[in-house]
N, C-alpha and C positions, 0 to 999 in steps of 0.2 A: 485400673480402679481410679476414680476421680474423687478429689477432695476439694471442697470449697476453699480451704485455707491456702491453696496455691495462688489464689487471687490476693490474699493478704500478704503473702510472701513477696509477690511481684511488687506491691506497694513499698514494702520494706526495702527491696533491692534498689528502687528508684529514688528513695528518700534522700534528701540533702542532709538530714539530721540522723542518718542511719547509724546504729550502734550494733555491736554483737548481739545476736538474737538467741534467746533461750526458748526452745519449744518445750512446754511443760505438759504433763498428762500422765494418767494412770499407765501402768505397764500394759503393753500389747495394744495400744490404740493406734499405732502406726507413726510414731514420731520419727523413727529412723527412715522409714520408707518415704515419708513426705519430704524430708530433707534431701535425700538422695535423688528423688524424682525431680525436685525443683532444681537441683544442681544440674542434672542431665538436660533439662529443658532450657536453661538460661546461661550456662557457663561453658567455656572451652574445657576446663578441667575441674575435677572434684578430688580434693585431698581429704580422704576419709581416715579419721583417727579413732580407734575403739579403745576406750579407757578402762574397761573391765579387766582386772587382774593384769594390767599393763605396767610392769615395774619400770620399763624404760621411760615412759611418760611421767610416771610418778617422780622418778629421780630427776628428770629434766625440769619439771615445774617446781620442785621443792629445792632447787639449787639456786634460787633467786636469779634466773637468767635474764639477760638483756633481750630486747626484741629481736635482734639479729640472731642470738642463740636459739631462741624459740623457733624462729622461722627455719633455721638450719636443721633443728631437731625434727620439725614437722615434715620437712622435705625428705629427710632420711627415713622417717617412719612410714610415710605414705608412698614414697617412690614417685612423687609428682613434683614437677617444677612449679612452684607456687608463684603466679604472676598476679599483681594487684589488679582488681576489677575483672580479671579473666578466670580466676580460680575461686571456687567456693570451698572454704575450709569447714569441715564438719567435725565437731567434737561429740562423739557418741557416748552416752552414759557418763557425762562430765562429772556427776556428783561422786563418782568413784575416786576422783583426784581433786580434792577441795582446793589445792593450790592452783589448779588450772582455772577454777572458778574465779579465784582472786585475780589471776593473770589477765582476764578479759578486760578489766579496768585499764591495766597498763598498756595492753595492746591497742585498745581504743584511743588512749591518750597520745601514744607515740606513733602509731601506724594505723590511722583510721581508714586508709585506702584498702586494707585487707578485709574481706567480707567473711564473717564467721557465723555459723549456725551451730549451737550446742543443743543437745537433746538430753533430758534427764527426767527421771520420775518426779512427780510432785513431792513425794515424801523425801526422797533423797536430796533434792534442791532445797526444800524447806529446812531440813536439818542443819544445813550449812548457812542459812540466811542471816545468822547472827555471828558468823565466824569469817571475817575478812570478805564478806560478800560485796560484789561490785555495785553497791546501791547507786542508782542514778546513772550507771554507765552501760547498762544493757537494756535491750528491748525484750518484750515477752510475747509469746503467742501460745495460747492454751489450746490443746487438742483434745477432742473427745471422740468417741465412737462415730462411725458413719451415721449421718442423719437419714431419715426416710428418703429425702430427695437423692442423697449420694447412693443409697441402696438402689433406687430406681436406675440411676446412671450406671451402676455396676451391672445391672441386669440388662442394659441396652435399651431401656424404655425412654428413649430420647424424645419421642413425639409426645408422650404423656407429660414429660417434664416441660416441654415447650408450652403446653396448655396451662400448666401451673405458673410458669414464668410470666406468661401474658395475661394471667388472671382472666382467662376466657371461661367465665362462669357457665355459660350456656353449654359449651362443648364439654367442660368438666362434668356437668350434670349428666350428659349423655353417656359418658364413660365412667360414671360413678362406681359401678359394680367392679370394674377392673381396678380402680384405685383401692377399693376395699379389700378385694382379694389379695392384692399386693401388700396392703397394710397388715393384714392378718399374717402373712408370710413373714413380715418384718417383725411382728410381735415375737415370732418364734426364733428367727435368725438373729435379730439385733444388728448391731453395727460394729462388732469387733472384726477388724479387717481379715484376720485368718479365717474366721467363720464365714464371712461373706464371700471370700475368694473360693472357699471350698464349695459353698452352695451354688455359686455361679458355674463352677466346673462340673458339679455332680448332680445338682438339683435334688439332693438327698437330705431331708431333715435329720435322719438317723446319723449320717456322717457328720453333719454340723454339730449335732448334740455331743458327739464324742469330743470334738474340739472344744466346745463350751465347757464341758466338765473338766477337761485338762487345764483350761485357763483358770477356772475356779480353784482347782487343786493347787495350781502354781501360786495363786494369790495367798492361799492359806499357808503354803510353804514359805512365803516371804515374811509372814508375821514374825517368825522367830529370828529373822535376820536383823531386823531393826528394833523390835519391841523387847523391852526387858522381860526375862522369862517369867516374872511374877504376874505380868500383865497378859500373857498369851492366852490362858484359859478364859479370861474375861472377854478378850477380844474375840475369841472363837464363839463365845456365847452370843455376843452382840451380832456377829456376822451371820451365824446360822439362824438367828431369829427373824431375819429381815422378811422372808416370805410370810411368816406368821404374823409379824407386826402389820404388814400391808393388807393381809387378807381380812383383818377385822373391819367391821362395819365403820367404826371410827378408827382410822388407821394412824392415829397419833402414836408416838413411841411410848410404850408402857414398860417400865423397868420390871414389873411383876411377871412379864412374860419370860424374862431371863431366868428367874428363879424366885420362889416365894420369899418376900421380905427384902428383895434387892433394893438398894438405894442409889440415887444418882451419883453420889460422890465416889462410889466404888467403881463406876463405870466411865467416869469423865475422860480418863486418859485413853481408854479403849476407843471411845467415840472420836476423840481428837485424832488418834492415829489413822483410823479408817477415813476420816474426812481429809486429812492432810495427804493421804496417799491417793486421793482422787477416787477411791472406790465406793464412796457413798456421798450423797448430797443431803444436808440437813436443812429443812425448810421450817422456819420458826413461825409461830402464831403471832399475829399482831392484834392489838386491842382496838385500834382505830385506823382507818385508811387515810392517813395524813402524811404530808411531805415533811422530812424524808421517812420512808417506812421504817428504817432501822431504829428510829427514835421511839417508835411505838411497839416494839417487841415486848411481849408478855414477860414479866418477872415473877417468879423464876421462869426460864424459857420452857414453853411447851412446843413440841416439834414433831415433825414427821421425818422419817429417814428413808431415802430411796437409794437404789443401787446405780452403778455407773451406766448400766446397759440393760435395755428391756429384754433382749435375748438371753442374757445371763440370769435375769430374774425368772424367765420361763424355765431355764435349765435348773435353777435352784428349787423351783417348785415342782419339778418333774412334770411339767405340762406337756402333753403329747400334741402332735400335729392334728390328730383326729378330733381332740377336744376343741381346739382353737378354730380349725377350718370348718368343722361341722357344728351345727347348732346343738349344744349339749347342755343340759341342765346342771351337770356337775361343775361346769365352768362359770356359771353365772356369778358366783360370789367373788372369784378371783379375777374375773374379766375387768371389773372396775379398777383393780389394783394395776393390772398391765396397762390399761388405758391411761391411768394417771401417771404411771411411770413414763410411758411414752411421751405424753404431753410435756412433762417436766423436761425430759432430755431435749425436746425440740425447742423449748423456750430458752434453755440454757445457751443455745447457739446464737440467740439474738444479742447483739453488742449492747453493753451498758444497761442491762436489765437487772432489776432487783426483784427477787422472788420470795414472797411469803405466802401465808394463808390466813384466813380470818374465820372465827367462829364467835357466836354470841356467848356471853358469860354463862348463860344457862344451857348451852350446848343444843339449843332447839334449832339452830340454823348454822350452816358451815359452808364456806366457799373453798373450793379445792385450791385455788391460787388467787393472790392479789399481787399485781406486779406494778413497779414503778418504771415507766417508760416514757421518754421524751417529756419528762416533768409532769406526767399525768399518772394517775392512779387508775389501773384498769382491773376490775374484778373479772375472773374467769371461772365459769362453771363447766365441769367436764362430765360428759355423758358417753357411756360405752356404746350405746346403740343410737336409735332415733327418737328416744323419749325426750320431748321438749318441755316437760314439766320442770319449772325452774323456781321452786318454792324458796330456796335459800337465796338465790340471786334476787328474787323479788323483795325479800326482806331487807337484803343489803341495799338495793336501789331505793326503796322507800325511806330508809334511814339516812343514806348518805348521798343520793342523787348524783351518781357518777356521770361524767360527760360521755364516756364510752364504757360499754360492758361487752363481754364475749361469752357466748355459749358455744362450746365445741362438741360436735357429735358426728354421727354418720349422716346427718341430714345435709341437704344442699346449702350452698351459700345463700344467705338472706339477711337483709339489713332492714330493721324496723326501728326507726327513730334512734334511741339510745343503745339498742341491743343489736349486735351483729352475730349471726350464726356462721361460724367458720368450720367447714368440714375438718375432721380430725387430720386428714392427710394434707391439709393446707396450714395447719397450726404453726409450723415453723416459719411461715411467711406472714405472721400476724401483724408485725409492724408495717410491712408493705401494704397489707389489706386495709388496716386502719388509718395509716398516715401517708400512704402513697410513696413510701421510701423504696422505690423500684431499684432493684439491683440484680439484673438478669445474669446468670452465669452460663447462658447458652454459648457465648463466644469462646470462653475458655474450655468448655467441654469439647468443642469441636476443634481446638487448636493444640491437642497434645495432652489434655488432662486425663485421657483414658488410655489404658494399656492392658 
């Protein structure tokens, strides 16, 4: 399996200002795999330390140890002779031992030659962010499920990936149906590593769905571990409402869907927990597309809430492969939700992007996303099929005259003055298409990124 983040880890390894690195992300997105894979690719040894229910490591780090004592303890625990620059030290599930989080600052200040990658859930790490956290003394890398491009790499579609990397629009158009077929498969499978691995091995949607259901069950089981018992029922209500919230024609979050008479104040903490755990992404409405977007968020906030992974959304909605892969009228209403979920997941992989959405005050026009990228405001209209009717985008353009605008659909690439039509299967490369920020991953894919 190949991950684009391997390239970012390589930059971290070579950086002269390198600090201990924390890989953050929701549970089961592949944080541990990524750290171990990177270690095997670039280091003589990997000293792997698992902190979950590890009383030895808890005792070590809570004893106010010196750097020498820490290194001796890590050697004894891992069985590895730790050499500076030649050994990658991995602290897995570091949030389980808060004292180890605090120690990263001390290790960095006293022994910066040792290279450390720590992994932790977004929720677990954030819970300790105000408790002796090594602010300014660590680097971060946020990991999400596999993108559509990484899904293609896992399936061995290297030639199709090369077309996307080269932006060979003529050839991409020729193979359009192949890209679309694979995209529909991705809507069902998504990017959770265990699910993708099973699908690559078995080519079974049924088998993949079993794993997706288990992941969803594991997430719900986690709620009670971190959330106060009084909040668990509300959190479950919010979590289970996601497919219904997104299936509405206007898919903004409505508290009344949870229960009649529900108010925002009752559910604020549940929303915060889900977002902090990385299980949902909240996209807020802006009143005007001006820089910076965050200054123009509606008050009180109006928002949409999306899931961490498009495949998990398919599983929560019990969407079968027959409905997605074949043209089915029953799927028409929910198809837009899956498409919007997919586009958001792809946009979130673009560095330094701010994502919101826009609608008129009278709700007669709405744009799926408005993003701040390269100091520009770019409106994005999402179409599930090849429908190129862009009423809302035209309303927005007439009012605000954006320099760039994007419509993403199943149609081929086309640029018409201010509007660029980017195929859905290319939306993850939007910055590259609009601004020429070329960053091919072909080389790393061929040099050990796949196994």
